[in-house]
C-alpha positions as CSV (number, residue, x, y, z in Angstrom):
1,R,21.2,-24.4,12.7
2,G,21.5,-21.1,14.5
3,W,20.1,-17.6,14.0
4,A,17.4,-17.3,11.3
5,F,17.8,-13.5,10.9
6,P,19.7,-10.6,12.7
7,T,18.3,-9.8,16.1
8,G,16.2,-6.6,15.8
9,L,16.7,-3.9,18.4
10,S,14.2,-1.2,17.3
11,L,13.6,1.9,19.4
12,N,10.5,4.0,19.7
13,E,9.1,5.0,16.3
14,V,11.2,2.3,14.6
15,A,9.0,-0.8,14.5
16,A,11.2,-3.5,13.0
17,H,14.3,-4.4,10.9
18,D,16.8,-2.3,12.9
19,T,20.1,-3.5,14.4
20,V,23.6,-2.1,14.8
21,N,26.0,-2.0,11.9
22,P,29.8,-2.1,12.3
23,G,31.1,1.5,12.9
24,D,27.7,2.8,14.1
25,P,27.7,5.2,17.1
26,A,26.8,3.7,20.5
27,R,23.1,3.5,21.3
28,Y,21.6,3.9,24.8
29,L,18.3,2.8,26.2
30,H,16.6,5.6,28.2
31,P,13.8,5.2,30.7
32,A,11.1,6.7,28.4
33,D,12.0,4.5,25.5
34,I,10.2,1.4,24.0
35,L,12.5,-1.3,22.8
36,K,11.4,-4.0,20.4
37,I,13.5,-7.2,20.5
38,D,12.9,-9.4,17.4
39,F,14.8,-12.7,17.1
40,G,14.5,-16.0,15.3
41,V,16.3,-19.4,15.2
42,H,16.3,-22.3,12.8
43,V,17.2,-25.9,12.7
44,E,17.9,-27.2,9.1
45,G,15.7,-24.4,7.7
46,N,12.8,-24.8,10.1
47,I,12.4,-21.3,11.5
48,L,10.8,-20.0,14.7
49,D,10.2,-16.2,14.8
50,S,9.6,-14.3,18.0
51,A,9.5,-10.8,19.4
52,F,8.5,-8.8,22.4
53,S,8.7,-5.2,23.7
54,V,10.4,-3.6,26.7
55,S,9.3,-0.4,28.4
56,F,10.1,1.1,31.8
57,D,7.7,4.0,31.7
58,P,4.2,3.3,33.1
59,V,2.7,5.7,30.6
60,H,3.3,3.0,27.9
61,D,1.4,0.3,29.9
62,E,-1.8,0.7,27.9
63,L,0.0,0.5,24.6
64,M,1.8,-2.7,25.7
65,R,-1.5,-4.2,27.0
66,A,-3.3,-3.5,23.7
67,V,-0.6,-5.0,21.6
68,Q,-0.3,-8.1,23.9
69,E,-4.1,-8.7,23.9
70,A,-4.2,-8.2,20.1
71,T,-1.6,-10.9,19.6
72,E,-3.2,-13.3,22.0
73,T,-6.5,-12.7,20.2
74,G,-4.8,-13.7,16.9
75,I,-3.4,-16.9,18.4
76,R,-6.7,-17.7,20.1
77,N,-8.7,-17.4,16.8
78,A,-6.1,-19.0,14.5
79,G,-6.7,-22.6,13.4
80,P,-7.2,-24.9,10.5
81,D,-9.7,-23.5,8.0
82,A,-10.0,-20.2,9.8
83,W,-10.6,-17.2,7.6
84,I,-7.6,-14.8,7.7
85,S,-9.9,-11.8,7.2
86,D,-11.9,-12.7,10.3
87,I,-8.8,-13.1,12.5
88,S,-7.6,-9.7,11.1
89,S,-10.8,-8.0,12.0
90,Q,-10.7,-9.3,15.6
91,I,-7.0,-8.2,16.0
92,H,-7.9,-4.7,14.7
93,E,-10.8,-4.4,17.1
94,V,-8.8,-5.4,20.2
95,M,-5.8,-3.3,19.2
96,E,-7.7,0.0,18.7
97,S,-9.7,-0.4,21.9
98,G,-6.7,0.9,23.8
99,E,-6.1,4.5,24.9
100,V,-2.9,6.0,26.2
101,H,-3.2,8.8,28.8
102,R,-0.2,11.2,28.5
103,P,1.1,13.1,31.5
104,D,0.0,16.4,29.8
105,G,-3.6,15.2,29.9
106,K,-3.9,14.2,26.3
107,V,-5.6,10.9,25.4
108,L,-4.2,9.2,22.4
109,R,-5.8,6.2,20.7
110,V,-3.7,3.1,20.0
111,K,-3.5,2.7,16.2
112,T,-2.8,-0.5,14.3
113,I,0.2,-0.3,12.0
114,K,-1.6,-1.4,8.9
115,N,1.2,-2.2,6.5
116,L,3.0,-4.7,8.9
117,T,1.6,-8.2,9.1
118,G,2.1,-11.6,10.6
119,H,3.2,-14.2,8.1
120,M,3.4,-17.9,7.3
121,I,6.8,-19.5,7.6
122,G,8.3,-22.0,5.2
123,P,11.6,-24.0,5.0
124,Y,14.4,-21.4,4.8
125,K,11.8,-18.7,4.1
126,I,10.8,-16.3,6.9
127,H,8.0,-15.0,4.7
128,A,6.4,-18.0,2.8
129,G,3.6,-16.3,0.9
130,K,0.5,-15.8,3.0
131,S,0.2,-13.0,5.5
132,L,-1.9,-12.2,8.5
133,P,-2.7,-8.5,8.5
134,S,-3.8,-6.6,11.6
135,V,-6.7,-5.1,9.6
136,N,-9.3,-6.8,7.4
137,T,-8.1,-6.5,3.8
138,G,-11.0,-8.5,2.4
139,G,-8.9,-11.4,1.4
140,Q,-10.4,-14.9,0.7
141,E,-7.6,-17.0,2.1
142,R,-7.8,-19.6,5.0
143,M,-5.3,-21.0,7.3
144,L,-4.6,-24.7,6.6
145,A,-3.5,-27.6,8.6
146,G,0.3,-28.2,8.5
147,E,1.1,-24.5,8.2
148,L,3.5,-22.7,10.5
149,W,2.5,-19.1,11.4
150,A,4.2,-16.2,13.2
151,V,1.4,-14.1,14.7
152,E,2.6,-10.5,14.9
153,T,0.8,-7.4,15.8
154,F,2.1,-3.8,15.8
155,G,0.6,-0.8,17.6
156,S,1.4,2.9,17.5
157,V,0.7,5.9,19.6
158,G,1.1,9.4,18.1
159,G,2.0,8.2,14.6
160,F,0.3,7.7,11.3
161,G,-0.3,3.9,11.7
162,Y,1.9,3.3,8.6
163,V,5.6,2.7,8.5
164,G,8.2,3.5,5.8
165,N,12.0,3.6,5.3
166,G,13.4,4.7,8.6
167,G,17.2,5.0,8.1
168,N,20.4,3.1,7.2
169,C,19.8,-0.5,6.2
170,S,21.1,-3.3,8.4
171,H,19.0,-6.3,7.2
172,F,19.7,-7.9,3.8
173,M,18.7,-11.2,2.1
174,R,19.4,-13.0,-1.1
175,S,16.7,-12.4,-3.7
176,S,16.7,-16.1,-4.6
177,G,18.6,-19.2,-4.1
178,S,19.7,-19.4,-7.8
179,A,23.0,-18.0,-9.2
180,P,22.9,-14.5,-10.7
181,A,22.4,-14.2,-14.4
182,Q,25.3,-13.6,-16.8
183,W,24.5,-10.0,-17.3
184,Q,24.5,-9.5,-13.6
185,R,27.9,-11.1,-13.1
186,T,29.4,-8.9,-15.8
187,M,28.4,-5.8,-13.8
188,L,29.9,-7.1,-10.5
189,S,33.5,-6.5,-9.3
190,S,35.6,-9.3,-8.1
191,S,35.1,-8.2,-4.4
192,A,31.3,-8.3,-5.0
193,L,31.5,-11.8,-6.5
194,N,33.6,-13.0,-3.5
195,L,31.0,-11.5,-1.1
196,L,28.2,-13.2,-3.0
197,D,30.0,-16.6,-2.6
198,L,30.4,-16.0,1.1
199,I,26.7,-15.1,1.4
200,D,25.6,-18.2,-0.4
201,Q,27.8,-20.5,1.7
202,R,27.0,-19.0,5.1
203,F,23.4,-17.6,4.8
204,G,21.7,-18.9,1.7
205,T,18.2,-17.5,1.6
206,L,18.2,-16.5,5.2
207,A,18.5,-12.8,6.2
208,F,21.9,-11.5,7.4
209,C,23.5,-8.2,8.5
210,P,27.0,-6.7,7.8
211,R,28.1,-7.7,11.3
212,W,27.7,-11.3,10.4
213,I,29.6,-10.7,7.1
214,L,32.7,-9.6,9.1
215,Q,32.3,-12.6,11.5
216,A,32.1,-15.0,8.5
217,Q,35.1,-13.5,6.8
218,A,37.1,-13.7,10.1
219,A,36.1,-17.4,10.4
220,Q,37.2,-18.1,6.8
221,Q,40.5,-16.3,7.2
222,K,41.1,-17.6,10.7
223,K,42.0,-14.2,12.0
224,S,40.3,-11.6,14.1
225,K,38.2,-8.8,12.6
226,Q,40.0,-5.7,11.5
227,N,39.2,-2.3,13.1
228,G,38.9,1.2,11.8
229,N,37.9,2.0,8.3
230,H,38.5,-1.6,7.2
231,Q,35.4,-2.6,9.0
232,R,33.4,-1.1,6.1
233,W,35.1,-3.0,3.4
234,W,31.7,-4.7,2.7
235,A,29.8,-1.5,2.0
236,S,30.8,-1.0,-1.6
237,P,30.5,-4.7,-2.8
238,L,27.2,-5.1,-0.9
239,D,25.8,-2.0,-2.6
240,E,26.8,-3.5,-6.0
241,L,24.9,-6.7,-5.2
242,C,21.8,-4.7,-4.2
243,N,21.9,-2.5,-7.2
244,V,21.8,-5.4,-9.7
245,G,19.1,-7.2,-7.7
246,V,21.0,-10.1,-6.4
247,V,20.5,-9.0,-2.8
248,N,17.5,-7.2,-1.4
249,R,17.6,-4.5,1.2
250,Y,15.2,-4.5,4.2
251,P,15.6,-1.1,5.8
252,P,14.3,-0.1,9.2
253,L,10.5,0.4,9.3
254,A,9.6,3.6,11.1
255,D,6.4,5.5,11.9
256,L,6.2,9.2,12.3
257,R,9.3,10.5,14.2
258,G,8.4,11.1,17.9
259,S,5.7,8.4,18.0
260,F,6.1,5.2,19.9
261,T,5.5,1.8,18.4
262,A,5.2,-1.4,20.3
263,Q,5.6,-4.8,18.7
264,L,4.6,-7.9,20.6
265,D,4.3,-11.3,18.9
266,A,2.8,-12.5,22.2
267,Q,3.9,-12.0,25.8
268,Y,4.7,-15.7,26.2
269,E,4.4,-17.6,22.9
270,H,4.2,-16.4,19.3
271,T,4.9,-19.1,16.6
272,I,2.2,-21.6,16.1
273,L,1.9,-24.9,14.2
274,L,-1.6,-25.8,12.9
275,G,-2.5,-29.4,13.1
276,S,-5.6,-31.1,11.6
277,S,-7.6,-30.6,14.8
278,K,-5.4,-28.5,17.1
279,K,-2.7,-25.9,17.2
280,E,0.6,-26.0,19.0
281,V,2.6,-23.0,20.3
282,M,6.2,-23.7,19.3
283,L,8.2,-21.3,21.4
284,S,8.0,-19.6,24.8
285,V,9.9,-16.3,25.4
286,T,9.1,-15.9,29.0
287,T,12.6,-16.8,30.3
288,I,14.4,-14.9,27.6
289,E,12.2,-11.9,28.1
290,R,12.7,-11.7,31.9
291,A,16.4,-12.1,31.6
292,L,16.8,-9.4,29.1
293,V,14.5,-7.0,31.0
294,E,16.5,-7.6,34.2
295,N,19.7,-6.8,32.4
296,F,18.3,-3.5,31.0
297,S,16.7,-2.5,34.3
298,K,18.9,-0.3,36.5
299,D,17.9,-1.8,39.8
300,G,17.8,-5.4,38.6
301,K,14.1,-5.8,39.2
302,E,11.7,-6.8,36.5
303,Q,9.9,-3.7,35.2
304,H,8.3,-5.0,32.0
305,H,4.6,-4.3,31.6
306,G,3.0,-6.8,30.2
307,I,-6.4,6.7,-8.5
308,T,-9.9,7.2,-9.5
309,V,-13.3,5.7,-8.4
310,R,-13.8,2.2,-9.9
311,G,-17.2,0.5,-10.4
312,H,-16.1,-2.9,-8.9
313,C,-19.2,-4.8,-10.4
314,K,-21.6,-2.5,-8.7
315,T,-23.3,-2.2,-12.1
316,I,-24.2,-5.9,-11.9
317,I,-25.7,-5.4,-8.4
318,T,-27.8,-2.5,-9.5
319,G,-28.8,-4.2,-12.8
320,D,-29.7,-7.3,-11.0
321,G,-32.2,-5.4,-8.9
322,R,-33.8,-3.8,-12.0
323,G,-34.0,-7.3,-13.7
324,G,-35.8,-8.6,-10.6
325,E,-38.3,-5.8,-11.0
326,G,-38.9,-6.8,-14.6
327,G,-39.3,-10.4,-13.7
328,G,-41.7,-9.4,-10.9
329,I,-44.0,-7.6,-13.3
330,S,-44.1,-10.6,-15.6
331,T,-44.8,-13.0,-12.7
332,F,-47.6,-10.7,-11.3
333,M,-49.3,-10.5,-14.7
334,G,-49.1,-14.3,-15.2
335,L,-50.4,-15.1,-11.7
336,Y,-53.4,-12.7,-11.8
337,P,-56.1,-14.7,-13.7
338,D,-57.9,-11.8,-15.5
339,I,-54.6,-10.3,-16.7
340,D,-53.3,-13.7,-17.8
341,V,-56.4,-14.4,-19.9
342,L,-56.0,-11.0,-21.6
343,T,-52.4,-11.5,-22.4
344,R,-52.9,-15.0,-23.9
345,D,-55.3,-13.5,-26.6
346,R,-52.5,-12.6,-29.0
347,N,-54.8,-11.0,-31.6
348,G,-56.6,-8.8,-29.1
349,Y,-53.6,-8.0,-26.8
350,V,-50.3,-7.7,-28.7
351,G,-51.2,-8.2,-32.3
352,H,-47.7,-7.8,-33.5
353,P,-44.6,-6.7,-31.6
354,Y,-43.3,-4.5,-34.4
355,A,-44.2,-1.3,-32.6
356,F,-42.3,-2.4,-29.5
357,R,-39.4,-3.5,-31.6
358,L,-39.1,0.1,-32.9
359,F,-39.1,1.4,-29.4
360,A,-36.5,-1.2,-28.3
361,V,-34.2,-0.3,-31.2
362,V,-34.4,3.4,-30.3
363,V,-33.5,2.8,-26.6
364,G,-30.8,0.4,-27.7
365,N,-29.2,2.9,-30.0
366,L,-29.4,5.6,-27.2
367,L,-27.5,3.2,-24.9
368,I,-24.9,2.3,-27.5
369,F,-24.2,6.0,-28.2
370,K,-24.0,6.7,-24.5
371,M,-21.7,3.7,-24.0
372,N,-19.4,4.8,-26.8
373,A,-19.2,8.3,-25.5
374,A,-18.5,7.1,-22.0
375,Y,-15.8,4.7,-23.3
376,Q,-14.1,7.5,-25.2
377,R,-14.1,9.8,-22.1
378,Y,-12.7,6.9,-20.0
379,W,-9.8,6.2,-22.3
380,E,-9.1,9.9,-22.9
381,A,-8.8,10.4,-19.1
382,A,-6.7,7.2,-18.7
383,G,-4.3,8.2,-21.5
384,A,-3.9,11.7,-20.0
385,L,-3.1,10.2,-16.6
386,Q,-0.5,7.9,-18.1
387,S,1.1,10.8,-19.9
388,M,1.0,12.9,-16.8
389,A,2.8,10.3,-14.7
390,A,5.3,9.5,-17.5
391,K,6.3,13.2,-17.8
392,W,6.7,13.7,-14.0
393,L,8.7,10.5,-13.8
394,D,10.8,11.7,-16.7
395,G,11.4,14.9,-14.8
396,A,12.4,13.1,-11.6
397,C,14.8,10.9,-13.6
398,M,16.4,13.9,-15.2
399,A,16.8,15.7,-11.8
400,V,18.5,12.7,-10.3
401,T,20.7,12.1,-13.4
402,F,21.8,15.7,-13.8
403,D,22.9,15.9,-10.2
404,A,24.8,12.6,-10.0
405,G,28.6,12.6,-9.9
406,G,30.9,10.3,-11.8
407,D,34.2,9.8,-13.5
408,S,35.8,7.9,-16.4
409,D,35.6,4.7,-14.3
410,H,31.8,5.1,-13.9
411,P,30.4,6.4,-17.2
412,Y,26.9,5.6,-16.1
413,L,27.4,7.9,-13.1
414,N,27.1,7.1,-9.4
415,G,24.0,5.3,-8.1
416,S,21.9,7.2,-5.6
417,E,22.5,4.5,-3.0
418,W,26.2,4.1,-3.5
419,H,28.5,4.9,-0.6
420,R,30.2,7.8,-2.6
421,S,26.8,9.4,-3.2
422,A,26.4,9.8,0.6
423,E,29.6,11.9,0.8
424,P,30.2,15.6,-0.2
425,D,30.6,16.1,-3.9
426,P,34.4,16.2,-4.7
427,N,34.0,19.2,-7.0
428,T,31.2,21.3,-5.5
429,G,31.1,20.0,-1.9
430,S,32.3,23.4,-0.5
431,K,28.9,24.9,-1.5
432,G,27.2,22.9,1.2
433,G,23.7,21.5,1.0
434,P,22.6,17.8,1.3
435,D,24.6,15.1,-0.5
436,H,23.4,13.4,-3.7
437,A,21.6,10.5,-1.9
438,E,19.6,12.9,0.4
439,Y,18.8,15.2,-2.6
440,V,17.4,12.2,-4.5
441,Q,15.1,11.4,-1.6
442,D,13.8,15.0,-1.7
443,V,13.1,14.8,-5.5
444,L,11.3,11.5,-5.3
445,H,9.2,12.6,-2.3
446,L,8.1,15.9,-4.1
447,C,7.4,14.1,-7.4
448,S,5.3,11.4,-5.5
449,L,3.5,14.1,-3.5
450,L,2.7,16.1,-6.7
451,H,1.3,12.9,-8.3
452,A,-0.8,12.1,-5.2
453,V,-2.4,15.6,-4.7
454,T,-3.2,15.7,-8.4
455,L,-5.0,12.4,-8.2
456,Q,-6.9,13.8,-5.2
457,H,-7.9,16.8,-7.3
458,L,-9.1,14.6,-10.2
459,R,-11.2,12.4,-7.9
460,R,-12.4,15.5,-5.9
461,D,-11.0,14.3,-2.6
462,G,-10.0,17.0,-0.2
463,N,-9.1,14.7,2.7
464,L,-5.3,14.9,3.2
465,D,-5.6,11.9,5.6
466,N,-6.0,9.8,2.5
467,L,-2.3,10.4,1.7
468,V,-0.2,7.8,3.4
469,P,3.4,6.7,3.4
470,S,4.2,4.3,0.5
471,K,3.7,0.7,1.6
472,L,6.6,-1.7,1.4
473,G,4.4,-4.8,1.0
474,P,1.7,-5.7,-1.5
475,R,-1.3,-3.5,-1.7
476,H,-4.7,-4.8,-1.0
477,T,-8.0,-3.4,-2.4
478,V,-10.9,-3.7,0.0
479,L,-14.5,-3.0,-1.1
480,P,-16.8,-1.0,1.1
481,N,-20.3,-2.2,1.8
482,S,-22.2,-2.7,-1.4
483,P,-24.7,0.2,-2.2
484,S,-28.4,-0.5,-2.0
485,F,-29.7,-1.8,-5.3
486,W,-32.9,0.1,-4.7
487,S,-31.1,3.2,-5.8
488,E,-28.6,3.1,-8.6
489,R,-27.4,6.5,-7.6
490,S,-26.3,5.3,-4.2
491,M,-22.9,4.2,-5.5
492,F,-22.3,7.9,-6.5
493,S,-23.4,9.4,-3.1
494,P,-20.9,11.5,-1.3
495,E,-20.9,9.1,1.7
496,H,-20.2,6.1,-0.4
497,I,-17.4,7.8,-2.4
498,S,-15.9,9.1,0.8
499,D,-15.8,5.6,2.3
500,L,-14.2,4.4,-0.9
501,Y,-11.5,7.0,-0.8
502,K,-10.7,6.1,2.8
503,I,-9.9,2.6,1.6
504,Q,-8.2,3.5,-1.7
505,K,-5.6,5.7,0.0
506,L,-2.9,7.2,-2.1
507,P,0.7,6.3,-1.3
508,V,3.4,9.0,-1.1
509,L,7.1,8.2,-1.0
510,G,8.2,9.5,2.4
511,G,4.7,10.2,3.5
512,L,3.0,13.6,3.9
513,R,5.1,15.5,6.4
514,P,3.3,17.5,9.1
515,E,4.6,20.8,7.9
516,E,3.4,20.0,4.4
517,K,0.0,18.9,5.6
518,L,-0.3,22.2,7.5
519,A,0.6,24.3,4.5
520,L,-1.8,22.3,2.1
521,Q,-4.7,22.2,4.5
522,T,-5.7,25.9,4.7
523,D,-4.7,29.4,3.4
524,S,-3.5,32.3,5.5
525,K,-7.2,33.1,6.4
526,G,-7.9,29.6,7.7
527,Q,-10.0,28.6,4.7
528,E,-9.6,25.2,3.2
529,L,-7.6,25.2,0.0
530,P,-9.2,23.7,-3.1
531,T,-7.5,20.6,-4.5
532,C,-6.4,22.3,-7.6
533,A,-4.5,24.9,-5.6
534,R,-2.8,22.1,-3.6
535,A,-1.5,20.6,-6.9
536,A,-0.2,24.0,-8.0
537,M,1.5,24.5,-4.7
538,V,3.3,21.2,-4.7
539,E,4.4,21.8,-8.3
540,G,5.9,25.1,-7.1
541,W,7.7,23.3,-4.3
542,F,9.1,20.8,-6.8
543,M,10.4,23.6,-9.2
544,R,11.8,25.6,-6.3
545,R,13.7,22.6,-4.9
546,L,15.3,22.0,-8.3
547,I,16.2,25.6,-8.8
548,G,17.6,25.8,-5.2
549,R,19.9,22.8,-6.0
550,Q,21.1,24.4,-9.2
551,K,21.9,27.8,-7.7
552,F,23.0,27.3,-4.1
553,E,24.0,23.7,-3.3
554,Q,26.6,21.1,-4.2
555,G,26.0,18.6,-7.0
556,E,26.5,18.4,-10.7
557,T,23.2,20.0,-11.7
558,S,24.7,23.4,-12.3
559,K,27.3,21.9,-14.7
560,T,24.7,20.5,-17.0
561,S,24.4,22.3,-20.3
562,P,21.6,24.9,-20.1
563,P,19.7,23.6,-23.2
564,I,19.6,20.2,-21.8
565,L,18.8,21.4,-18.3
566,S,15.8,23.3,-19.5
567,R,14.1,20.1,-20.6
568,L,13.9,19.2,-16.9
569,Y,11.4,22.0,-16.2
570,Q,9.7,21.6,-19.6
571,V,8.7,17.9,-18.9
572,I,7.3,18.9,-15.5
573,S,5.2,21.6,-17.1
574,D,4.1,19.0,-19.8
575,G,2.9,16.7,-17.0
576,T,0.8,19.5,-15.5
577,L,-0.7,20.1,-19.0
578,W,-1.7,16.5,-19.1
579,S,-3.2,16.6,-15.6
580,Y,-5.6,19.4,-16.8
581,T,-6.5,17.3,-19.8
582,A,-7.5,14.5,-17.4
583,A,-9.3,17.1,-15.3
584,K,-11.5,17.9,-18.3
585,S,-13.2,14.5,-18.0
586,S,-13.5,14.8,-14.2
587,E,-14.9,18.4,-14.1
588,I,-17.1,18.5,-17.2
589,P,-20.1,16.2,-16.8
590,F,-21.9,14.2,-19.5
591,P,-24.7,16.4,-21.1
592,F,-27.4,16.5,-18.5
593,P,-30.5,16.6,-20.9
594,Y,-29.2,13.5,-22.7
595,Q,-28.5,11.7,-19.5
596,N,-32.1,12.3,-18.2
597,F,-33.6,11.4,-21.5
598,V,-31.8,8.0,-21.5
599,E,-32.9,7.5,-17.9
600,V,-36.6,8.0,-18.7
601,M,-36.4,5.8,-21.8
602,V,-34.7,2.9,-20.0
603,W,-37.3,3.0,-17.2
604,L,-40.2,2.9,-19.8
605,F,-38.5,0.0,-21.4
606,S,-38.2,-1.8,-18.0
607,F,-42.0,-1.5,-17.6
608,L,-43.1,-2.3,-21.2
609,A,-40.7,-5.2,-21.9
610,P,-42.4,-7.7,-19.5
611,V,-45.9,-6.5,-20.6
612,V,-45.0,-7.4,-24.3
613,I,-43.1,-10.6,-23.4
614,N,-46.1,-12.0,-21.5
615,G,-48.2,-11.6,-24.7
616,I,-45.7,-13.6,-26.7
617,I,-44.5,-16.3,-24.3
618,F,-47.2,-18.2,-22.5
619,E,-45.1,-20.5,-20.2
620,Q,-44.8,-18.7,-16.9
621,F,-41.2,-19.6,-16.0
622,L,-39.9,-18.7,-19.4
623,R,-41.8,-15.4,-19.2
624,T,-40.1,-14.5,-16.0
625,V,-36.7,-15.5,-17.1
626,A,-37.0,-13.6,-20.4
627,S,-38.2,-10.4,-18.7
628,F,-35.5,-10.6,-16.1
629,T,-32.7,-11.1,-18.6
630,V,-33.8,-8.3,-21.0
631,V,-34.3,-5.7,-18.3
632,L,-31.0,-6.8,-16.7
633,C,-29.0,-6.3,-19.9
634,F,-30.4,-2.8,-20.6
635,H,-29.9,-1.5,-17.1
636,T,-26.4,-3.0,-16.8
637,L,-25.3,-1.3,-20.0
638,K,-26.6,2.0,-18.7
639,N,-25.0,1.6,-15.3
640,T,-21.7,0.6,-16.9
641,S,-21.6,3.8,-19.0
642,D,-22.5,5.8,-15.8
643,V,-19.5,4.3,-14.0
644,M,-17.1,4.9,-16.9
645,E,-18.2,8.5,-17.1
């Protein structure tokens, strides 16, 4: 029994997963700050998770109120058999109803942090599978009786509403309860194996921090913790464990710097147990909250205030409407007595269906040819996209590898997250510039941004707000409202596609920085830049960053053999060539005359098919079913080819 995870002390734009590491500089709480206190306890693996926020500035009252009410809304609507998506919608509505009035007169809307969620809790597992997002992701899961849930909501003012890696990691957790594989053990030093044994004995699958490692070591050795540089003895072996995947990092989660985020599981209670007919709040934080706030307050008084457009089955929706029209024609002809008598006279009405068969064969061949052409265009574009991404990934890997330091003891070079990579290069450090670890972040960010703006160009999306920081959790795809089946073109309307892009946002490692967004938005005359120009600009930034590293900064890039180094720039250029191959399918439409001809022929078939079927099949129910099925198949084939194009 004891702590379930390190107590989080996250300030301002940092939403969660932050605490003090040994050797870190002192941190101070200022009157204008917002502090999130996140703590958890367990008894024999049964975990309770709680958090609340502290603020002394009245300007943050509305942010605190919105987050508090959103959490209470989640708890109020949670229960056995409750749809998680419905609870998420209600949380989102309450959260974003808040507005913060700044002293300078600006009014900022409270934003939901969309990639942080509540979660189900299991034995020795703080995250047990299901999650409770603060926005509706369209999931089809329910809460069930017997489940233990931590209802968490996160709000932000002045940020993007998404969080990413926010600094040095202080939270770690074993990737599984099983022992590492043999290949993993062969890559670990003796100090790393000793640290792994200590982690398994003291923490198991629960989260821990370096501060606890020092305490556990001191308890084992029955002597006090050492001071000075010896306090960081754990850094290198812990990095080894993380690099081979035995231990996972959980870095601080931060929004845009300068924003304020407030996390509040609930003002009073937060962890709930769902029974068969009721729910029980398991923990109250009122006393703890008041005591902590009084300690933080200066005067001792309580001051807390409470990649491309996908069809998604829309073709079936549209084809279903067309099939219904065919079945309707057949039903009308069968129920109208004069027409029904005429159609039952086979010799005088149809005679023989050979003529219609010829027409049906022509229309069918037209659809087959169109489908094959669309399928070829689809796979050509998909292959070009894969080659584009592979080339740029190859370039990023080369840039990282060429710059990495190493020696005879590390023939595979230093990892980007190793401790020695965060120090000046021993050979070229006098030249200045960022260390290898920081340079790697620049390279990965620019490569990711280049990929994202190119995808925007391919899908003709000029909205830079659709570029968001890369999510740390699983991605959810949410469908917009289905287009009307009365118009098969509605799925291709600008409004529908724009709504789809707002949902299918493109993740960027490190997010789109404000200065980058400003440069990509408009040119020097204030005119909006085309998407192809944005892709070319980011490619230029990527190249210039690599050249700048080679010419002016520390690192091992300049020591790489020139013929080998030239491949770095060649593969980036190859990726751009593949991007324009993919753009060919995006920018050059299917032949317009052929498209219109197929459109007319399919509509004629939709009208003639039930007319002919009624002269061959006399039982009314079978007439309607046959007409519906035939028309449905032809229109579904056509709409599928439209979507693939």
